N, C-alpha and C positions, 0 to 999 in steps of 0.2 A: 382588563389587564390580568394576566395569569398569576396565580399565586404560587409561592414556593412549595415544592413538593406535590404540585398538582399533576395528575395523570390524565392525559387525553388519549382516547383510543378510537380509531375509526376503521371500518372495514368496507367502506364504500368506494366506488370507482371515482377518481378525480378528487379524492379527499386530501386534506392537509391536517397534519397533527403537530401541535406545538406545545412546549412547556419549558419554562426558564428556571425551574426550581432546583435546589440542591438535592442530590440523591434522588433525582426524578427520573421518569421513564416516558417514552413516547413510542407508540406502535401504530404503524399504518399497513394495512393488508391489501388495500385496493389498488387497482391499476392507475397509473399516472399520478401516484400520490407522493407526498413528502412527509417525512417525520423528522422533527427538529428539536433538539434540547440545547440549553445553554448553561445548565447547572453542573456542579462539580459531582463526580462519581455517578453520572447519569448514563442512561442507555437509550439509544434510538434504533428502532428496528423496522424495516420496510420490506415486505415480501412481494409488493406489487410489481407488475411489469412497468417499465419506464419510470421507476420511482427514484427518490432521492432520500437518503437517510443521513443526517448531520448531527454530530455530538460535539459541542464546543468546550465542554468542561474538562477539567483535569481528571485523570483516572477514568475517563468515560469510554464507551464502546459504541460503535456504529455498524449496523449490519444492513446490507441490502441484498436480498436474495433473488429479486426479480431480474429478468433479462433486461439488458441496456440500462442497468441501474448505476447510481452513483453513491458511494458511501465515503464520507469524509469526516475526519476529526481533527481538532487542533490542540487538544489538551495533552499535557505531559503524561507519560506512562499509559497511553491509550492504545486502542485497537480499532482497526478499520478492516472490514472484510466484505467482499462481494462474491456471489456464486453465479451470477448471470453471464450470458454471452455478451460480448462487446461492452463490458462494464468497466468502471473505473473505481479503484480504491486508492484514496490519498490520505496521507498523514503527515502533519507537520509537528507533532510533539516529540520531545526528547525521550529516548529510551522506549520507543514505541514500535508497533508492527503494523504493516499494511499488507493485506493478503488478497489476491484475486484468483479465484478458482475457475472462472469461465474462459472459454476460448476467445481468442482475439480480444484480450482485455489488457488493461494497464494497472500496474501497481506502483505507486510512487510514495517516497518518503523523504522529507527534507530535514528531519530532526537529527540531533546528535545521538550517535550510537543506535540509530534506527535500523529497521529491517524492511525491505520490500521483497515480497514473495509472490511470484506469479506462477501458477500451477497449470494453466491452461495452454493449449497449443497456440502457435501464432500470436504470442503475447509479449509484452514488454514490462520488465521490472527495472526501476531506476531509483537510486539514492544519490542525494547530493550533500547530505550531512556528513560531518567528520566521524571517522571510526565506525562507519555504517556498512551494512551487508546487503547485496542485491542478489536474488536468487530467481532463476527461471528453470523450472524443471519440466516445462512443457516442450513439445517438439517444435522446431522451427521458430524459436523465440530469441529474444535478446535480453541480456542481463547487463545493466549499466551501473557503474559505481564511480561517481565524479567527485566525491568528497575527499578531504585529506585522510589518508590511511584507510581508504575504502577498499573493499574486496567484493568480488563477484564470482558467481558460480552458475553454470548453465548445463543443460542436457546435451547429449551427443548430437552433433549436427547444428546446434545453436551457436550464437555468438556472444562473446563478452566484450564490453567496452570499458576501459579503465583510464583514470586520470592520475597524473603524477604531479606533485607540487614541490616548489622550492620555498620553504617556509609557508606563506599563505598565498603564493602566487602559482596559478595553474600553468605549467610549463610543457606538458606533454599529454596527448590523448592517443591511445592505440586501440585497435580492435583485433580480436583473435577468434578464429573458428575453433570450436571444440571438436577436434577431429578424433579424439580417443588415443592419439599417439603422443604429439607434443603437448596438447592441451587436453587434460582428462575431464570427464563429466562429473567426477566425484570430489572435485577439488576447489577450494577457494583460492582465487588469484588476485594479486595486487601488482602494481607497476612501480618498480624501483630502479633508478638509473637507466631508464628506458628498457629494462628487462622485466620479463614475466616471472613472478615468484608465486609458487603454489604451496598450499597446506591442505592436506586431506582433512575432511570432516568426519 
C-alpha cells in the first residue's frame, strides 16, 4: 500500500506511477506510461508518448506532454493540460482550467466557472458547466459552450456552438461561423433570446 506523501518516479517504457498521498507527486517519462495521484494539492506529470496523467485531488495539476496523451483531473481549482497531437485534456473541477495545445485535440471542462482552452488546429473545446468559457484559438476548430450563462470564442474560420436556457432547461442550441464580419474572432459570445451577444476580451 502506498504511503501518504510518497513519491514514485519512473522513466522506463510501459511504466506505471502511482501515489495517493496528500501534497504528493507522480512523474512518468516513459512511453505508454501512466502517472496517477489521488492526494490533495498533488501533481501528476507524464511526458511519454501514448501516456496518461491523472490527478484526483483538490488543487491538483495533471500534465501529459506526449503525443496521443490524456491528462485528467477531478479536483476543484485544478489544472489539466496536454501538449501532444491527438490528445485529450479533461477537467471536472469547479473554477478550473483544461488546456490542450496539440493539433486535432480535445479540451473539455464540466466544472462550474471552468475554462476549456484548445490552442491547436482542427481541435475542439467544450464546456458544460454554468458560467464557463470555451476557447478555440486554433484554425478550423470548434468552441462549444453548453452550460447556463456559458460563452465561447474561436479563431477566424472556426465555429462556435452555444446553448440557451430557460431557468435550468436547455431550450436552444445554435452554431455560428466566425467569419470576421458578423462574428468576430476576438469576442466572447453567448446566446440570449435566440440572438448572439458578444463581448470583446
